[in-house]
N, C-alpha and C positions, 0 to 999 in steps of 0.2 A: 947618218946611221951606218955603222959598219956592217960588213957582210955577215959576220957571226950574229950580230944583234938582229939583223933582218931575218936570217934563217930561224933564229930562236923565236921571233915574233910570229913567223909563219907556223912553226910547230905549236906554239901556244894557241894560236887561232884554231888550228886543226883539232887539238886536244879538247879545247873548250867546246868546239862544235860536236865532238863525239860524246863528251861527258859534261853536260851542262852544270853538274854539281861541283866540278873542279874549280871553276871561277878563278883561273890563273890570270893575274894581271898581264896585259899585253906587253908591259915593260919589264917582265920578270927577268931576273938575272940567271946566270947559269946555275948558281947555287940554289936559287928558288926552285928551279926545275928539278935539280938533283934531289932536293928534299921531298918534292911531291912524287917523284917517280921511284924513289929508293926501295920501297917495300915490294914492288912488283905488281901491286894490285891494278895499276893502270895498264900495264903490259898484259896482264891476264884479261882485262876488260877488252882491250883491243883485239886479242886473239879470239875471244868469244864472239865479238861482232864480225870479225872477218871469216871465221869458220866455226859455225855452230857445232857443238859437241867436242871441240878440240880440247877444251879444258874440263877436266872432271872435277866436280865439286867435292 
């Protein structure tokens, strides 16, 4: 497994741990991740979990 693939797998594991509904496959490609993260909803969810009240609804 290449370094990029290993890092991507670690990110996928972390994201799936934070957001169980994502269900990103552990072997997701860079394009798979890009499609899942493109709209910014996951980023907003991360910010909400890290700092309550940071994102206004």
